N, C-alpha and C positions, 0 to 999 in steps of 0.2 A: 834714617837714625832714629831710634826712639829716645825719650826724655830718661835722665838718671837723677835720681835723688842722692844729694849729698850733704852731709851735715856742715853747716859753716859756724863758725864761732858764735853761740847763742841762739842760733836759729837754723831752721831748715831752708835749704836751697834746692831749687831744682834745676839742672841744665838743661835746656831745650832749644830746638831750632826756632828761630824767630818767624812770626807771622805778621801780615800785615796789621792784624791787630795790636799790637806792639809797637805800631809807628810813634804814636804820641809819646810815649815813653823814651823811646829810642831817641826821638828828635831833642826831647831835654837832655838825655846824657851826651848826645853828639854835640850840643851847645856847651856842655862843661867840658868837653875835650878841646872846646876851643874852634870849633866849626859849625856855627848856627845854621839850623835847619828846621823848616815845618813839619809836621805829621803827612802832609801831603807830598813833600818832596822825599821823606825817607820811605813812604809806602811806594812810590813810584820807583826807587833806587832798590828797593826789597826785591821788585818784581823783576826788574833789569839784571839783578847779578843772577846769572846762568851761565852753566847749568850746573846742577845740584852735585855733578860729578867733579865740577873744577872749583865750585867756592861753599862756603857754609857760613851762616851767620847763626851764632850760638847766643842766647841770653842767658843770665842768671836771674831766675823768678822768685821772689819770696813772697809766701803765704800773705805776709804782712803788709810787705811793702811793694809787691808787684816787680817789675822788671828793675834791678838794680845795677846791672852790666849788660854788656855786650861785647861780642869779638867777632871780627870777620874774618875768614883764613881762606887762602885760594892755594891752590895747586898750580906751581909754576915750570911747564916744561921749557927748559932751556939747551940752549946748544954748548955752551961753555962746561956746564956740569950736570951731574944727575938730577933728575927730577926733585923739586923739593916743594915744603910749602913756606907760606909767609903770612904771617900776622898783619892784616891791613889797618887793623885798629883795633883798639881794646881801650874801654874805659869803664869805670865803676863809679856807681854815683858818690858825691861827697857827701861824706856823714857815714858812708857803708864801706871806705878803703881800708885795708889791712886786716878785714874779718874773712877773707878766705875766697870771696867770689871771682877775684880775679886769677887766683891760682887754679880754681874748679874750671873756670871758663878755658884757659891756658890747658889744661889736662885734656878736656874735651876736644880742643882742636889739635892737640897732637895725636890722639886716638884717631881721630878722623882723617888726617893727614897719613899715618902708619897705614890704615885701612885702604888709602888711595895710591899707595905704592912710593909716596915721599920718601928719601932718604935721611933728610935733614928739615929743621924749621929755623925760618929766618924772620926776624923783626928790626924794622927801623923805629928809631926813637929819636926826638929831637933833641938836641944838645943841652938846652934847657931842662929838660924833664928827669932831673937827678933821682927823684924817687922812683920813678918807672925803671929806671937805669937797675938802682938796687933791687928791684921786685923782679927783674929779667934774671939777674945774676942769682939771687935766692932760688931760683927755679930752674937752674942748671944752664944758662945761657952766658956764653963769653963774649966780651968784645972784640971784634977781629978787624975791624975797619973802621976807619974815619972818612966820610965823604961829602961833598957839596951836593946838594939837590938844584938842577935846573928846570924852569919850567918856561913854557911858551904859549901863548893863546892861541886858538886856533879858529 
């Protein structure tokens, strides 16, 4: 998928696929999301998230500020429902929020999902992220379920 240029409020943003060279800025943003990581860890994760037909990682790239946001979307073939896409992570830099980068990243992910045969898009958001909930609602998403998440180290 090629890159697209879209206007943000007050600046030009380019939404494009992430590359290994973006790892340092992605690592900073991942820390702002609450998941600290090094550039080396991010570079390795970018390499492992394959194939491109099942996953996409987009960045919002500003000529002035560099990478100001990222979004990871994946295609989820499920037994219980039609194939859907899921936003696995989305973050925009502090100081850059509410200027349009998140909406542009989300639009790119939705375009990708449609092109890959997905019938719907899902996103999970921590109950404490009220600002994010309002963002998703403004972008046409509706809250349909509340659940608990469980994890077990292997």
